[in-house]
C-alpha atoms as a printed R data frame, in Angstrom:
    type eleno elety resid chain resno       x       y       z
1   ATOM     1    CA   UNK     A     1 -37.730  -6.765 -42.419
2   ATOM     2    CA   UNK     A     2 -34.875  -8.952 -41.185
3   ATOM     3    CA   UNK     A     3 -32.665  -7.454 -43.871
4   ATOM     4    CA   UNK     A     4 -33.457  -3.931 -42.672
5   ATOM     5    CA   UNK     A     5 -32.692  -4.853 -39.064
6   ATOM     6    CA   UNK     A     6 -29.382  -6.429 -40.084
7   ATOM     7    CA   UNK     A     7 -28.459  -3.367 -42.142
8   ATOM     8    CA   UNK     A     8 -29.247  -1.089 -39.211
9   ATOM     9    CA   UNK     A     9 -27.167  -3.243 -36.872
10  ATOM    10    CA   UNK     A    10 -24.202  -3.200 -39.254
11  ATOM    11    CA   UNK     A    11 -24.491   0.580 -39.571
12  ATOM    12    CA   UNK     A    12 -24.574   0.960 -35.800
13  ATOM    13    CA   UNK     A    13 -21.495  -1.253 -35.457
14  ATOM    14    CA   UNK     A    14 -19.665   0.790 -38.069
15  ATOM    15    CA   UNK     A    15 -20.508   4.012 -36.255
16  ATOM    16    CA   UNK     A    16 -19.386   2.506 -32.955
17  ATOM    17    CA   UNK     A    17 -16.090   1.330 -34.473
18  ATOM    18    CA   UNK     A    18 -15.546   4.710 -36.053
19  ATOM    19    CA   UNK     A    19 -16.116   6.454 -32.728
20  ATOM    20    CA   UNK     A    20 -13.673   4.118 -31.000
21  ATOM    21    CA   UNK     A    21 -10.983   4.652 -33.610
22  ATOM    22    CA   UNK     A    22 -11.543   8.410 -33.413
23  ATOM    23    CA   UNK     A    23 -10.882   8.469 -29.667
24  ATOM    24    CA   UNK     A    24  -7.707  10.384 -28.924
25  ATOM    25    CA   UNK     A    25  -4.735   8.317 -27.789
26  ATOM    26    CA   UNK     A    26  -3.952   8.518 -24.089
27  ATOM    27    CA   UNK     A    27  -1.216   5.950 -23.588
28  ATOM    28    CA   UNK     A    28   0.759   5.580 -20.366
29  ATOM    29    CA   UNK     A    29   3.836   3.350 -20.000
30  ATOM    30    CA   UNK     A    30   4.489   1.789 -16.624
31  ATOM    31    CA   UNK     A    31   7.034  -0.573 -15.082
32  ATOM    32    CA   UNK     A    32   7.060  -2.795 -12.017
33  ATOM    33    CA   UNK     A    33   7.571  -1.009  -8.699
34  ATOM    34    CA   UNK     A    34   5.513  -1.059  -5.506
35  ATOM    35    CA   UNK     A    35   4.064   2.389  -6.070
36  ATOM    36    CA   UNK     A    36   3.301   1.774  -9.744
37  ATOM    37    CA   UNK     A    37   1.531  -1.594  -9.529
38  ATOM    38    CA   UNK     A    38  -1.794   0.310  -9.398
39  ATOM    39    CA   UNK     A    39  -1.260   1.062 -13.106
40  ATOM    40    CA   UNK     A    40  -1.586  -2.634 -13.955
41  ATOM    41    CA   UNK     A    41  -4.636  -2.941 -11.736
42  ATOM    42    CA   UNK     A    42  -6.236   0.046 -13.500
43  ATOM    43    CA   UNK     A    43  -5.692  -1.509 -16.923
44  ATOM    44    CA   UNK     A    44  -6.602  -5.098 -16.090
45  ATOM    45    CA   UNK     A    45  -9.692  -4.299 -14.016
46  ATOM    46    CA   UNK     A    46 -11.346  -2.080 -16.656
47  ATOM    47    CA   UNK     A    47 -10.838   1.174 -14.762
48  ATOM    48    CA   UNK     A    48  -8.811   2.636 -17.651
49  ATOM    49    CA   UNK     A    49 -11.601   1.761 -20.092
50  ATOM    50    CA   UNK     A    50 -14.217   3.323 -17.807
51  ATOM    51    CA   UNK     A    51 -12.395   6.649 -17.416
52  ATOM    52    CA   UNK     A    52 -11.309   6.708 -21.040
53  ATOM    53    CA   UNK     A    53 -14.913   6.396 -22.151
54  ATOM    54    CA   UNK     A    54 -15.972   9.108 -19.718
55  ATOM    55    CA   UNK     A    55 -13.571  11.580 -21.320
56  ATOM    56    CA   UNK     A    56 -13.604  10.278 -24.882
57  ATOM    57    CA   UNK     A    57  -9.993   9.096 -24.971
58  ATOM    58    CA   UNK     A    58  -8.393   5.712 -25.573
59  ATOM    59    CA   UNK     A    59  -6.783   5.361 -22.145
60  ATOM    60    CA   UNK     A    60  -4.319   2.499 -21.844
61  ATOM    61    CA   UNK     A    61  -1.640   1.629 -19.283
62  ATOM    62    CA   UNK     A    62   1.042  -0.508 -20.970
63  ATOM    63    CA   UNK     A    63   3.603  -2.525 -18.991
64  ATOM    64    CA   UNK     A    64   7.202  -2.150 -20.180
65  ATOM    65    CA   UNK     A    65   9.548  -4.733 -18.665
66  ATOM    66    CA   UNK     A    66  12.507  -2.388 -18.268
67  ATOM    67    CA   UNK     A    67  12.082   0.876 -16.348
68  ATOM    68    CA   UNK     A    68  14.639   3.000 -18.219
69  ATOM    69    CA   UNK     A    69  13.344   1.643 -21.528
70  ATOM    70    CA   UNK     A    70   9.841   2.823 -20.592
71  ATOM    71    CA   UNK     A    71  11.159   6.338 -19.974
72  ATOM    72    CA   UNK     A    72  13.138   6.262 -23.216
73  ATOM    73    CA   UNK     A    73  10.065   5.162 -25.176
74  ATOM    74    CA   UNK     A    74   8.036   7.982 -23.651
75  ATOM    75    CA   UNK     A    75  10.779  10.446 -24.536
76  ATOM    76    CA   UNK     A    76  10.802   9.160 -28.128
77  ATOM    77    CA   UNK     A    77   7.040   9.757 -28.459
78  ATOM    78    CA   UNK     A    78   5.700   6.200 -28.188
79  ATOM    79    CA   UNK     A    79   3.625   7.152 -25.141
80  ATOM    80    CA   UNK     A    80   1.806  10.213 -23.814
81  ATOM    81    CA   UNK     A    81   2.921   9.560 -20.246
82  ATOM    82    CA   UNK     A    82   5.085   7.340 -18.075
83  ATOM    83    CA   UNK     A    83   5.568   6.281 -14.462
84  ATOM    84    CA   UNK     A    84   8.891   7.837 -13.511
85  ATOM    85    CA   UNK     A    85  10.842   9.309 -10.593
86  ATOM    86    CA   UNK     A    86  11.356  13.041 -10.259
87  ATOM    87    CA   UNK     A    87  15.074  12.685 -11.000
88  ATOM    88    CA   UNK     A    88  14.737  10.516 -14.092
89  ATOM    89    CA   UNK     A    89  12.005  12.768 -15.488
90  ATOM    90    CA   UNK     A    90  14.425  15.664 -15.265
91  ATOM    91    CA   UNK     A    91  17.487  13.916 -16.671
92  ATOM    92    CA   UNK     A    92  15.877  11.955 -19.533
93  ATOM    93    CA   UNK     A    93  12.820  13.574 -21.175
94  ATOM    94    CA   UNK     A    94  13.193  17.110 -19.832
95  ATOM    95    CA   UNK     A    95  16.902  17.428 -20.572
96  ATOM    96    CA   UNK     A    96  16.114  15.761 -23.909
97  ATOM    97    CA   UNK     A    97  13.765  18.622 -24.784
98  ATOM    98    CA   UNK     A    98  10.405  16.993 -24.029
99  ATOM    99    CA   UNK     A    99   8.230  19.428 -22.066
100 ATOM   100    CA   UNK     A   100   6.942  17.166 -19.280
101 ATOM   101    CA   UNK     A   101   4.424  17.653 -16.473
102 ATOM   102    CA   UNK     A   102   4.063  15.772 -13.185
103 ATOM   103    CA   UNK     A   103   0.342  15.057 -13.409
104 ATOM   104    CA   UNK     A   104   0.048  12.702 -10.420
105 ATOM   105    CA   UNK     A   105   2.404  12.461  -7.462
106 ATOM   106    CA   UNK     A   106   1.839   8.882  -6.401
107 ATOM   107    CA   UNK     A   107   4.238   8.403  -3.519
108 ATOM   108    CA   UNK     A   108   7.708   8.952  -2.214
109 ATOM   109    CA   UNK     A   109  10.193   6.355  -1.092
110 ATOM   110    CA   UNK     A   110  10.227   6.167   2.703
111 ATOM   111    CA   UNK     A   111  12.597   3.254   3.198
112 ATOM   112    CA   UNK     A   112  12.236   1.552  -0.184
113 ATOM   113    CA   UNK     A   113  15.827   2.546  -1.074
114 ATOM   114    CA   UNK     A   114  18.806   1.932   1.196
115 ATOM   115    CA   UNK     A   115  22.541   1.519   1.737
116 ATOM   116    CA   UNK     A   116  23.785  -1.871   2.938
117 ATOM   117    CA   UNK     A   117  27.146  -2.656   4.523
118 ATOM   118    CA   UNK     A   118  28.332  -6.107   5.545
119 ATOM   119    CA   UNK     A   119  30.310  -6.526   8.739
120 ATOM   120    CA   UNK     A   120  30.073  -5.764  12.409
121 ATOM   121    CA   UNK     A   121  27.075  -4.072  13.983
122 ATOM   122    CA   UNK     A   122  27.017  -0.387  14.928
123 ATOM   123    CA   UNK     A   123  28.389   0.722  11.567
124 ATOM   124    CA   UNK     A   124  27.401   3.883   9.751
125 ATOM   125    CA   UNK     A   125  28.076   6.119   6.777
126 ATOM   126    CA   UNK     A   126  31.579   6.975   7.989
127 ATOM   127    CA   UNK     A   127  32.484   3.290   7.662
128 ATOM   128    CA   UNK     A   128  32.147   3.652   3.883
129 ATOM   129    CA   UNK     A   129  35.461   5.550   3.868
130 ATOM   130    CA   UNK     A   130  37.786   3.885   1.377
131 ATOM   131    CA   UNK     A   131  35.305   1.183   0.356
132 ATOM   132    CA   UNK     A   132  33.867   0.152  -3.005
133 ATOM   133    CA   UNK     A   133  30.123   0.815  -3.136
134 ATOM   134    CA   UNK     A   134  28.182  -1.152  -5.738
135 ATOM   135    CA   UNK     A   135  25.039   0.420  -7.191
136 ATOM   136    CA   UNK     A   136  23.248   1.276 -10.434
137 ATOM   137    CA   UNK     A   137  25.317   4.279 -11.402
138 ATOM   138    CA   UNK     A   138  23.507   7.592 -12.033
139 ATOM   139    CA   UNK     A   139  20.244   6.165 -10.673
140 ATOM   140    CA   UNK     A   140  18.275   7.258  -7.607
141 ATOM   141    CA   UNK     A   141  20.553   4.861  -5.662
142 ATOM   142    CA   UNK     A   142  23.514   7.030  -6.633
143 ATOM   143    CA   UNK     A   143  21.573  10.114  -5.545
144 ATOM   144    CA   UNK     A   144  20.756   8.470  -2.196
145 ATOM   145    CA   UNK     A   145  24.441   7.719  -1.617
146 ATOM   146    CA   UNK     A   146  25.429  11.318  -2.377
147 ATOM   147    CA   UNK     A   147  22.831  12.672   0.048
148 ATOM   148    CA   UNK     A   148  23.888  10.181   2.738
149 ATOM   149    CA   UNK     A   149  27.538  11.209   2.408
150 ATOM   150    CA   UNK     A   150  26.553  14.867   2.754
151 ATOM   151    CA   UNK     A   151  25.047  14.139   6.179
152 ATOM   152    CA   UNK     A   152  28.526  13.165   7.444
153 ATOM   153    CA   UNK     A   153  30.469  15.854   5.584
154 ATOM   154    CA   UNK     A   154  31.773  13.286   3.114
155 ATOM   155    CA   UNK     A   155  31.704  13.026  -0.671
156 ATOM   156    CA   UNK     A   156  32.199  10.421  -3.377
157 ATOM   157    CA   UNK     A   157  35.927  11.222  -3.307
158 ATOM   158    CA   UNK     A   158  36.020   9.318  -0.005
159 ATOM   159    CA   UNK     A   159  35.103   6.015  -1.649
160 ATOM   160    CA   UNK     A   160  34.798   4.297  -5.017
161 ATOM   161    CA   UNK     A   161  31.478   3.900  -6.813
162 ATOM   162    CA   UNK     A   162  31.249   0.645  -8.792
163 ATOM   163    CA   UNK     A   163  28.481   0.274 -11.349
164 ATOM   164    CA   UNK     A   164  26.360  -2.896 -11.052
165 ATOM   165    CA   UNK     A   165  23.073  -3.777 -12.702
166 ATOM   166    CA   UNK     A   166  19.972  -4.255 -10.594
167 ATOM   167    CA   UNK     A   167  19.819  -7.799 -12.001
168 ATOM   168    CA   UNK     A   168  23.190  -8.600 -10.381
169 ATOM   169    CA   UNK     A   169  22.915  -6.794  -7.065
170 ATOM   170    CA   UNK     A   170  20.851  -9.442  -5.283
171 ATOM   171    CA   UNK     A   171  23.470 -12.120  -5.952
172 ATOM   172    CA   UNK     A   172  26.331  -9.803  -5.015
173 ATOM   173    CA   UNK     A   173  24.747  -8.990  -1.668
174 ATOM   174    CA   UNK     A   174  24.139 -12.680  -0.985
175 ATOM   175    CA   UNK     A   175  27.842 -13.513  -1.466
176 ATOM   176    CA   UNK     A   176  29.270 -10.349   0.113
177 ATOM   177    CA   UNK     A   177  32.381 -10.255   2.294
178 ATOM   178    CA   UNK     A   178  32.950  -8.018   5.306
179 ATOM   179    CA   UNK     A   179  33.313  -4.412   4.201
180 ATOM   180    CA   UNK     A   180  31.294  -4.804   0.992
181 ATOM   181    CA   UNK     A   181  28.727  -2.041   0.480
182 ATOM   182    CA   UNK     A   182  25.693  -1.697  -1.778
183 ATOM   183    CA   UNK     A   183  22.903   0.733  -2.580
184 ATOM   184    CA   UNK     A   184  19.660  -0.622  -3.991
185 ATOM   185    CA   UNK     A   185  15.861  -0.573  -3.842
186 ATOM   186    CA   UNK     A   186  13.024  -2.957  -3.054
187 ATOM   187    CA   UNK     A   187  12.510  -5.832  -3.476
188 ATOM   188    CA   UNK     A   188  16.299  -6.394  -3.697
189 ATOM   189    CA   UNK     A   189  16.788  -4.289  -0.566
190 ATOM   190    CA   UNK     A   190  14.178  -6.198   1.401
191 ATOM   191    CA   UNK     A   191  15.819  -9.531   0.621
192 ATOM   192    CA   UNK     A   192  19.408  -8.320   0.943
193 ATOM   193    CA   UNK     A   193  19.026  -6.719   4.350
194 ATOM   194    CA   UNK     A   194  18.021 -10.106   5.783
195 ATOM   195    CA   UNK     A   195  21.274 -11.784   4.662
196 ATOM   196    CA   UNK     A   196  23.694 -12.704   7.484
197 ATOM   197    CA   UNK     A   197  25.958  -9.861   8.573
198 ATOM   198    CA   UNK     A   198  24.220  -7.229   6.425
199 ATOM   199    CA   UNK     A   199  23.429  -3.886   8.077
200 ATOM   200    CA   UNK     A   200  21.267  -1.135   6.583
201 ATOM   201    CA   UNK     A   201  23.116   2.061   7.486
202 ATOM   202    CA   UNK     A   202  20.949   4.615   5.666
203 ATOM   203    CA   UNK     A   203  17.663   4.582   3.816
204 ATOM   204    CA   UNK     A   204  15.304   6.940   2.049
205 ATOM   205    CA   UNK     A   205  13.298   7.547   5.231
206 ATOM   206    CA   UNK     A   206  16.297   9.670   6.282
207 ATOM   207    CA   UNK     A   207  15.561  12.007   3.339
208 ATOM   208    CA   UNK     A   208  11.745  11.785   3.175
209 ATOM   209    CA   UNK     A   209  10.068  13.274   0.128
210 ATOM   210    CA   UNK     A   210  13.178  13.337  -2.058
211 ATOM   211    CA   UNK     A   211  12.740  10.203  -4.190
212 ATOM   212    CA   UNK     A   212   9.333  10.925  -5.672
213 ATOM   213    CA   UNK     A   213   7.346   8.521  -7.860
214 ATOM   214    CA   UNK     A   214   4.984  10.092 -10.344
215 ATOM   215    CA   UNK     A   215   2.928   9.799 -13.483
216 ATOM   216    CA   UNK     A   216   4.406  12.316 -15.889
217 ATOM   217    CA   UNK     A   217   2.736  13.320 -19.145
218 ATOM   218    CA   UNK     A   218   3.597  15.527 -22.079
219 ATOM   219    CA   UNK     A   219   2.645  19.050 -21.123
220 ATOM   220    CA   UNK     A   220   0.686  19.436 -24.370
221 ATOM   221    CA   UNK     A   221  -1.289  16.212 -23.810
222 ATOM   222    CA   UNK     A   222  -5.047  16.672 -24.176
223 ATOM   223    CA   UNK     A   223  -6.933  17.985 -21.158
224 ATOM   224    CA   UNK     A   224  -9.314  15.016 -21.328
225 ATOM   225    CA   UNK     A   225  -6.372  12.611 -21.289
226 ATOM   226    CA   UNK     A   226  -5.045  14.242 -18.137
227 ATOM   227    CA   UNK     A   227  -8.467  14.068 -16.492
228 ATOM   228    CA   UNK     A   228  -8.943  10.412 -17.416
229 ATOM   229    CA   UNK     A   229  -5.521   9.394 -16.090
230 ATOM   230    CA   UNK     A   230  -6.045  11.274 -12.828
231 ATOM   231    CA   UNK     A   231  -9.568   9.949 -12.310
232 ATOM   232    CA   UNK     A   232  -8.488   6.364 -12.946
233 ATOM   233    CA   UNK     A   233  -5.530   6.650 -10.592
234 ATOM   234    CA   UNK     A   234  -7.555   7.937  -7.655
235 ATOM   235    CA   UNK     A   235 -10.235   5.287  -8.131
236 ATOM   236    CA   UNK     A   236  -7.438   2.749  -7.667
237 ATOM   237    CA   UNK     A   237  -6.111   4.673  -4.646
238 ATOM   238    CA   UNK     A   238  -9.563   4.646  -3.076
239 ATOM   239    CA   UNK     A   239  -9.823   0.880  -3.526
240 ATOM   240    CA   UNK     A   240  -6.356   0.350  -2.054
241 ATOM   241    CA   UNK     A   241  -7.061   2.532   0.962
242 ATOM   242    CA   UNK     A   242 -10.437   0.905   1.663
243 ATOM   243    CA   UNK     A   243  -9.268  -2.635   0.961
244 ATOM   244    CA   UNK     A   244 -12.057  -3.096  -1.561
245 ATOM   245    CA   UNK     A   245 -12.154  -5.045  -4.850
246 ATOM   246    CA   UNK     A   246  -9.159  -7.129  -3.775
247 ATOM   247    CA   UNK     A   247  -6.984  -4.286  -5.066
248 ATOM   248    CA   UNK     A   248  -3.932  -4.850  -2.869
249 ATOM   249    CA   UNK     A   249  -4.051  -8.611  -3.346
250 ATOM   250    CA   UNK     A   250  -4.277  -8.164  -7.122
251 ATOM   251    CA   UNK     A   251  -1.267  -5.823  -7.122
252 ATOM   252    CA   UNK     A   252   0.781  -8.180  -4.965
253 ATOM   253    CA   UNK     A   253   0.148 -10.974  -7.463
254 ATOM   254    CA   UNK     A   254   0.973  -8.633 -10.344
255 ATOM   255    CA   UNK     A   255   4.268  -7.744  -8.670
256 ATOM   256    CA   UNK     A   256   5.208 -11.419  -8.540
257 ATOM   257    CA   UNK     A   257   5.624 -11.781  -4.786
258 ATOM   258    CA   UNK     A   258   3.552 -12.733  -1.782
259 ATOM   259    CA   UNK     A   259   0.931 -10.513  -0.210
260 ATOM   260    CA   UNK     A   260   3.081 -10.187   2.921
261 ATOM   261    CA   UNK     A   261   6.073  -9.067   0.863
262 ATOM   262    CA   UNK     A   262   4.023  -6.509  -1.035
263 ATOM   263    CA   UNK     A   263   2.506  -5.110   2.158
264 ATOM   264    CA   UNK     A   264   5.985  -4.842   3.689
265 ATOM   265    CA   UNK     A   265   7.071  -2.773   0.681
266 ATOM   266    CA   UNK     A   266   3.970  -0.589   0.998
267 ATOM   267    CA   UNK     A   267   5.030   0.071   4.592
268 ATOM   268    CA   UNK     A   268   8.194   1.745   3.300
269 ATOM   269    CA   UNK     A   269   6.351   3.635   0.552
270 ATOM   270    CA   UNK     A   270   4.582   6.863   1.477
271 ATOM   271    CA   UNK     A   271   1.560   6.446  -0.780
272 ATOM   272    CA   UNK     A   272  -0.616   9.485  -1.382
273 ATOM   273    CA   UNK     A   273  -3.980   7.728  -1.264
274 ATOM   274    CA   UNK     A   274  -5.742  11.084  -0.962
275 ATOM   275    CA   UNK     A   275  -5.529  13.412  -3.952
276 ATOM   276    CA   UNK     A   276  -5.559  16.465  -1.707
277 ATOM   277    CA   UNK     A   277  -2.405  15.319   0.082
278 ATOM   278    CA   UNK     A   278  -0.625  14.794  -3.232
279 ATOM   279    CA   UNK     A   279  -1.678  18.231  -4.466
280 ATOM   280    CA   UNK     A   280  -0.442  19.837  -1.247
281 ATOM   281    CA   UNK     A   281   2.898  18.020  -1.557
282 ATOM   282    CA   UNK     A   282   3.291  19.440  -5.078
283 ATOM   283    CA   UNK     A   283   2.781  22.943  -3.684
284 ATOM   284    CA   UNK     A   284   5.206  22.523  -0.790
285 ATOM   285    CA   UNK     A   285   8.475  24.378  -0.318
286 ATOM   286    CA   UNK     A   286  10.041  21.002   0.517
287 ATOM   287    CA   UNK     A   287   9.543  19.866  -3.078
288 ATOM   288    CA   UNK     A   288  11.386  22.959  -4.315
289 ATOM   289    CA   UNK     A   289  14.308  22.146  -2.021
290 ATOM   290    CA   UNK     A   290  14.306  18.545  -3.219
291 ATOM   291    CA   UNK     A   291  14.348  19.516  -6.876
292 ATOM   292    CA   UNK     A   292  17.244  21.877  -6.194
293 ATOM   293    CA   UNK     A   293  19.199  18.952  -4.707
294 ATOM   294    CA   UNK     A   294  18.224  16.774  -7.671
295 ATOM   295    CA   UNK     A   295  19.199  19.242 -10.384
296 ATOM   296    CA   UNK     A   296  22.550  19.984  -8.765
297 ATOM   297    CA   UNK     A   297  23.346  16.287  -8.362
298 ATOM   298    CA   UNK     A   298  22.320  15.695 -11.968
299 ATOM   299    CA   UNK     A   299  24.473  18.492 -13.312
300 ATOM   300    CA   UNK     A   300  27.480  17.522 -11.191
301 ATOM   301    CA   UNK     A   301  27.285  13.975 -12.573
302 ATOM   302    CA   UNK     A   302  27.038  15.032 -16.200
303 ATOM   303    CA   UNK     A   303  23.389  14.082 -16.636
304 ATOM   304    CA   UNK     A   304  22.560  17.408 -18.304
305 ATOM   305    CA   UNK     A   305  24.961  16.692 -21.165
306 ATOM   306    CA   UNK     A   306  27.956  18.550 -22.511
307 ATOM   307    CA   UNK     A   307  25.983  21.631 -23.561
308 ATOM   308    CA   UNK     A   308  24.839  22.524 -20.050
309 ATOM   309    CA   UNK     A   309  26.956  25.194 -18.409
310 ATOM   310    CA   UNK     A   310  25.262  25.108 -15.018
311 ATOM   311    CA   UNK     A   311  22.404  23.497 -13.047
312 ATOM   312    CA   UNK     A   312  20.245  26.337 -14.399
313 ATOM   313    CA   UNK     A   313  20.272  24.798 -17.887
314 ATOM   314    CA   UNK     A   314  16.726  23.408 -17.536
315 ATOM   315    CA   UNK     A   315  13.845  25.244 -15.889
316 ATOM   316    CA   UNK     A   316  11.613  23.472 -13.342
317 ATOM   317    CA   UNK     A   317   8.252  25.140 -12.719
318 ATOM   318    CA   UNK     A   318   6.062  24.701  -9.633
319 ATOM   319    CA   UNK     A   319   2.309  25.230  -9.105
320 ATOM   320    CA   UNK     A   320   2.804  28.769  -7.777
321 ATOM   321    CA   UNK     A   321   4.648  29.769 -10.959
322 ATOM   322    CA   UNK     A   322   8.095  29.815  -9.335
323 ATOM   323    CA   UNK     A   323  10.883  28.478 -11.560
324 ATOM   324    CA   UNK     A   324  14.172  26.873 -10.597
325 ATOM   325    CA   UNK     A   325  16.728  27.394 -13.339
326 ATOM   326    CA   UNK     A   326  16.196  28.771 -16.822
327 ATOM   327    CA   UNK     A   327  12.784  30.444 -17.218
328 ATOM   328    CA   UNK     A   328  13.342  30.414 -20.965
329 ATOM   329    CA   UNK     A   329  13.832  26.641 -21.042
330 ATOM   330    CA   UNK     A   330  11.181  25.233 -18.696
331 ATOM   331    CA   UNK     A   331  10.887  21.519 -19.480
332 ATOM   332    CA   UNK     A   332   9.688  20.040 -16.186
333 ATOM   333    CA   UNK     A   333   6.517  21.211 -14.477
334 ATOM   334    CA   UNK     A   334   4.680  20.225 -11.307
335 ATOM   335    CA   UNK     A   335   0.942  20.779 -11.758
336 ATOM   336    CA   UNK     A   336  -1.420  20.380  -8.813
337 ATOM   337    CA   UNK     A   337  -4.602  21.257 -10.694
338 ATOM   338    CA   UNK     A   338  -5.788  17.805 -11.778
339 ATOM   339    CA   UNK     A   339  -5.032  16.261  -8.387
340 ATOM   340    CA   UNK     A   340  -6.982  19.116  -6.817
341 ATOM   341    CA   UNK     A   341  -9.909  18.408  -9.168
342 ATOM   342    CA   UNK     A   342  -9.882  14.825  -7.936
343 ATOM   343    CA   UNK     A   343  -9.757  16.000  -4.327
344 ATOM   344    CA   UNK     A   344 -12.704  18.350  -4.927
345 ATOM   345    CA   UNK     A   345 -14.799  15.664  -6.646
346 ATOM   346    CA   UNK     A   346 -14.722  17.508  -9.955
347 ATOM   347    CA   UNK     A   347 -13.525  14.689 -12.199
């Protein structure tokens, strides 16, 4: 009798293992940033496992230490999705031929990115004339600078852009001389702006909704993968918004700073805690205007590659079916449907 029970148990275990191995991969790469720390919370707190089991997929959120590397690995096929900005999604996977969909719009930067200038008070964008501006070249910082210059009728010809890694910028700001200028993001921005003589002369709250942080997935990813990712994300958003399960405290610790520092960064991040708000943002005309700015900046700075003859090289599709650019080469899509399912309680 004991032998029969043992045999049955082994058979059950084998079936269970087989079912687990048969679960379809649903693998999301993420990197450290205020708006993406929920991904680590989802993985570490068992929320990914819960939603993966609900939809029969092997849902995992994997931390990659370097942001651009995470996007490159997604583009190469190592992951089914990635946490990425709207600009980098366009210029890396989409331009690279990977048909990519914005599944979840998590937030937009609302002061998390800024331009710093050391010197006297009452300075502004016009005081950048003739200066060297240090930033991570061809990043969202570069985009922010270009948009800031536009507001004063200026262009990059009026100054010199100097490439600097994000690892070096904090030290450079700390030892800056009068007239030195920088563009960066949090937490470097938060620390740098408190250095003596440093003035923040422009930040992303001046162009709200333009630096958008998302979870992008391959457009042909399984429907159940998309549902699991979306469901898991909005469970985390609900816990953040309600202050339950120690979610915010957990994320602050994950980010490597204090709770006060993390909350200060959340204050300059327009989180979409409600799925309905995120879906509505994806449908907005403002997003179309933003993506037009982004694609033109990207083309002008050579981010579409040598083969692109115009900003229309890549098509960008929106929830209403409208397409910016080449309708025959749509590689970036904004899809509100899964966020709307979450909002309607249908996940």
